N, C-alpha and C positions, 0 to 999 in steps of 0.2 A: 633772884626771885624773892617776892613779896610778899607780905603777911596784910591781915585783917581781923579782925576781929568778928567773932560769930559763936551760934549756938546750934547745936542739933544737926553737923555739919560732917559728913563722912567724907577722907577723900583716898582716891587708891592711885597708889604711886609706883614707878618702877615697871608696870609691865609695858609690854608692845602691844599696841592698839589697833586691833581692826572694826572698826566701824559700822559694818554695816551694809556703807553705801558703794563701798567698792574702791575706794581710793586707797592709795597704798598706805600698807601700815607707819604706824609712827613710832619710833623705839624710845623707849625712856618717859612713857606716857603720864600723866595726872588726869584724874578726874574727880569733879569736886560734884558729890550729891548733898541737896539742902530738900529738905520737906519732900523728900521720894521722888525727885526730878532733878535732873541732870543742870547743874548750875553755871557748870565750867568744863571743857574738855579739851585739850590737846598736848602738843609736847611739853615737858614738866617745866621747862623754861619761860614759857608763854605764859604759865597757867598761875594766877594767884592762890596760894594756899592760905586757907584763912586760920588764924590763929585761934587755937581751942579747938578746933575739929578732930574729929578721932581720924587716925590716920591707919589707913592697911597698905602695907609694902610687898610686892610683889614682884621682883625681879626676876628677870630669867624666865617670866610668865608670859599669856597672849591674855589680853582682854577682850572679849567679845560682846557682840549685846546677845542678852538673852534669847535664847532659842524657839522657833514658832513652830510646832506641829499641827499641820494642817486636818489631819484624819486621825482622831483616837477614836476609844470607847471605853471611858472612864468605868462606868459601870457594868464592864465584863471581864470576867475572870479568863487570860490569857490560854488559849488553846480550845478554846470551846469544847470540854468535852461531854459528850452526851449522858455519860453515867452521872458525871458532878452535877450538871442542869438537873436532871431528874430528881436529885435527891437534895436540892438548895431550894429553900423555900425564898420568894420574892424580897421578903424583907432584908433574910442573910445577904442576897444577892447584890441587893444595894448596897450594902455597909461594904462591901470590897472598895465602892468607890473610892473611899476613906484613904486604904493605902496605897491605890491605884494612882491617886492624886499628889502623894506625898511623894513617892517613888519618882513621878514623870518632871516635879518638882526638882526634886534634888539632883536628878540627871542635867539640868542647865536649861528644861523646854519652862517657859515661865509663862507663855500663852499656848494654848491648844482651840482648837474648832473641835467639839465633839459630834462626832458624825453620826450618832443614833442609838437611843438605845438606856439616855441618861435624862432624868430630870430636871425639868429650872432646878429643882430644890437643892440638888449638887452645884448648882453653882452659885445660890445664894446663900450655902454655908459655906461654902472658900470665903466668898465676899464680907460676909459675918466674922470670919476668923475661926469658927467654930472646929476645921481643921486645915493644916496649910493643903496648897494646890496650886497650879499656873489658873492665870488669868483665862477665863472662860466663853467662847461662844457656842451657842446648843443647837443641835438638831432635834434633838427629842427621838421624834419619829423618824424609821426609816420606811418610806412608801412603796408599796410592791403591789401590784396585778396579781390577783387571783392566781395560784401556783407561782408566783413570780420568786426573786430571790430574797424577797423579806417575808415571804409569808411563809411561817411558822408548822405550818399542818404537817406532821408527820406521816409515814407510810402507815404506819400503828392507830393512827387517826388521835391522837395527842397534840393538841397545839402548843409550840414551844418555841413562839417569838421572843425576839430582843426588847427586851425592857416592859417585862408585864408586872408594870405599876401602874396604881388609879389615873395617875396625871401624868401617862405617856399614853395618845389618843392611839387605836391601834393602827398597823400598818397595813391591812389588804383595800385597798380601792379598786372599783372598777368602772370606766367610763367618766365624760366631764365633768357633770354635777358632782356626783359622789368626790371627786377629785378637789370641787371648786369648796365641798362643803369641810372636807376631811381637813385639807391645807388652812381654812380658818377654825379650825377647832387646834390646830397644833400652834398657829400662829398666837390662838385665846391660851395654849400651856404654857408660852413665854420662850418661844424657839426664834434665835437668833437667824438662821439657815431653813431652809425646805429644803429635804434629803429625799431623792428617789432615785430609785434603782428602774436604770433604764435597759437595762440588759440583765442577762442572766448573773451566776456566781459562782464560786467557788464551793462554798460553804453551805448551799443550799441544795437537796437532795433532788428538786424535784425540776430541774432545768438545766441549761447548759449557757456557759459563758458567751461561747458563741452566737448566742439570739439576741432578737431584741423584746424589749417588754416596755408597752406603754406608747400611744399611740403618739404623735409629734400632737395632736390636739387635747390630749390629757396631760400631757405636760409644762404645753402653752398656760392651760388653765391654772397650774399651780404656779408657773413663773408670774402670769398678771396678779394673782392673791398675794404674793409675796412681796411683787413691785407695789402694791396699794400698801403694804407696812413699810415702804423705803427696805425690803430685805431681798435676798436674792437667793437661787437653788442650784445645789449641788447635784451633780449625778453620777451614783454607783455606775460605771459607763465600761463595759469591757468587749463587747460585740460591734464591731465595724457598724452595723446601722443603729446598733443603741447610741451610740457616740455622734452618729450624724442626725438623729432624731433630737439628741438634746439640745445641739447645737442651734438646730434648727428652729427650735422652741425656745431659744434665748437663756442659756443655762449659763450661769458664771465659772464653773469649774469641772475638770470631768475627771473624777477621781479613777485608778487602774489604768484605765487606757492601754488595753491589752494589743488587741487589735487595731490602730490607726494605721489607715493608709493615706496617701499624700493628699486626696481630696477633702478628709478629715483635717490633717495637720493644717492645710492651705487657708481652711476656714478657721479655722484655730487662731491662727496667726491676723486675719483678717477683721476676728471679733473681739481681741486680745483676749480668749478664754482662757485660764491658766489649765494646767494640766499637773495632777497631782500624784504622782507615780504611784506610790505605796512598792517600791522594789522588795522590800521585807516581807510581807505579808503571803505569800504562796512559799517563801523559803521558810517562814515561821511557823506554818501550817504542817509543812511535812518535817520538821525537826518536831514539832510535838508529837506527829504520828509515832513519829520513829521511838521517840522516848517513852510514849504511853500506848503502848500496841491493845488494838478494842477500843480506843478513845474515843476515836471518829470513823464515820462509815466511811466504809472502803471505796464509795464511789467518790467522797469529798478527796479522802486523799491522791487516789488517781487522776482529779481532774485538776490538783494541786500541782503534781507532777508535770502534768500535761502542758499548762501553759507557761512554764517559767523561763523557754529559751523565745517563745512569740512574746513575751511581754517583754524581756531583754530587749530583743530587738525594734520592739514598737518604741520603748522609750529612747533606745538609742538614736534613731529617725529624729524622733521629737525634737528631743535636743541639739541634734545637727542640726537640726529645720530652723532652730531659734523660737520653737515653740515657750512661750511664758510658760518656768516652773515653780511651782512651790513645796516645801518638803510636806509629804505626809506621811506616816506609817502604818495605820489601823492597828495601832496598837491595843490591845484587846484580843485581836486575834493571835499577835506574838504578845510579848512578856512587854509589862508599864517596867520604865525607867533605862529602859533599852533605846529609846527612840534613836537616839545619834549614829545607830549603825545605819541610817540611809544616808548619811551624806559619803560613808565610804562607798556605798554601793552607786549613787550618783556619779560616783568620781569614777568608779570600773565603768559606768556606762556613757562616760563621754564629758563629761564637765570637770573644769579644774578646779581645785581645791576650793577659791575664792568663790569660782559659780556657786558652790555648794553651800558655802555658806549666807552667800548673795541671796539664794532658793530657801534661806533656811530664818532670814530674817528679814531683810526690804521687802524682797518679792513677797514672801510669805502674810507679813503684814499689808502690803498694797492689797494683795487677794481679800481680806479680813477688814480693809477700809480701816484698818487701825493705824495705817503709819505716818498720822498725824500725834500718836501719840506713844508709838514702840517701831522693834525693827532695826532702829538706827541710833547709836551714841552720840546724840546731836543735842546741842541746849533745848531744854525746855518738854524734852520726852522723859517719861516714866523710867527711872534709874533701876530698867533690865539689863543685869550685868552677868556674866561668867566667866569666872578667870580659870585658864588652864594652863598645867604644869606642862607645857613643851611648845611646839608649832604647830598648828592644824595646817600651814600651808607647804610647810616639809611632809608633814605626816595626819592626813587629817583624820585618820582615825584615834587619835589622841583625844578626840572630844567626847569619845563613845567611850573611853576609858574610867569606869567610876574612880579607882584611885589617882587619876590624875584630874580630876574634877577639886579646883582649890577651893572656889568660892562662886555661889550663886548667890543673888538678889532678886528681889523680886520689889517693884517700886520703892528702893530704898533699905526695904528690910531684909535683911540676911536669913534665907533658907537653909543654907549649909557651908560651913567655912571650916577650913584648918588652917588658916594665917593669924597670924597675933596681930591685934590692934593696939595702937598706943596713942597719945595724946600730943597734939602738935607742942603746945607748950615744952615737953619734956625733949623736945627735938633739936631747940635752939644751938646747943652744944657742937653738934654734928657738922662738917665740913660740907659749904656751900648756903646753910641759912644763914 
């Protein structure tokens, strides 16, 4: 192994490398970080270790790309309990994004797509270093028709919409002209994605998850307006017809996909549309309701219980058919910082451990059009890194165990670590140097 002098460099040594590309793991790997990016990566014997670099050794552990969650709600408290929401001022509600962002990053999730309810200011605050959090793309508003999934109007007459902040445009829109204007307002507010509800959902009180929402023309108007800003649309789409309407209009990703039929699956494959399964979401609704009696309306809990089996069957069918999958959790519905549970569920539903890792790294980055910067551990990309104490190919659930998370880096900056660092100059006496 050769050496060269350098400064402000970090080297990760000794772990087994799973680089996110799908290539076979590399034992006893080395990864060199400089200026927040990957300078070199590969087998230790083939990598030049810079003299004076900070060295972190992780023998017996696994080195992965930082994970990517394509469906979170960082400004939402887990569970969506109605009593808490009624008694929480919007300013306090927004501040929960601070611990939620930290918990997400420390769980190894270094990039997220926030699927609505979080203003662009949260993304800006993380970018400015006001508090730690993952790299963010934001949808800001969840668009809904009147009486649809994101219409916050409750039976009592109170509007309890998600994201009740002045810089989050309102959710409810009807008709092509209103859709066009509201999409423009959301883009003006700083959105990276446009989120539409093309079907009913579980957490809403006035609709059924199996019902379609928005016309193809309404969805198409949003897709067109987003495209003029070189941006794309994602669809909360649970019903069969809601999925098909979204696909016909040119949507980029289907969220949830509870009732996918063969035609929808073939269309998704033909158009290269991604599925973000969020398998953990209805399970989280049920678990929260059981732990907090009375916190959720009975109609919501009953819907969650009713969809679990069909959701599982639909996702299994899509995985088997070869639909593109990108990991997403709907965190905010469930707890933040436990996102990696989704990988275990994807494996239970037909993926191999390696496929679930790719869905959470390379494929997720490709969906978000961030694959030139993140998603794999390759030279020139940001050093978004996760080290776990164990082998996720033998037991994928090691990535969800907080006690097994040994190191998290975002762009070369340590967000969490229990590994010791030393200077390369002090290691010259070791065998092999």
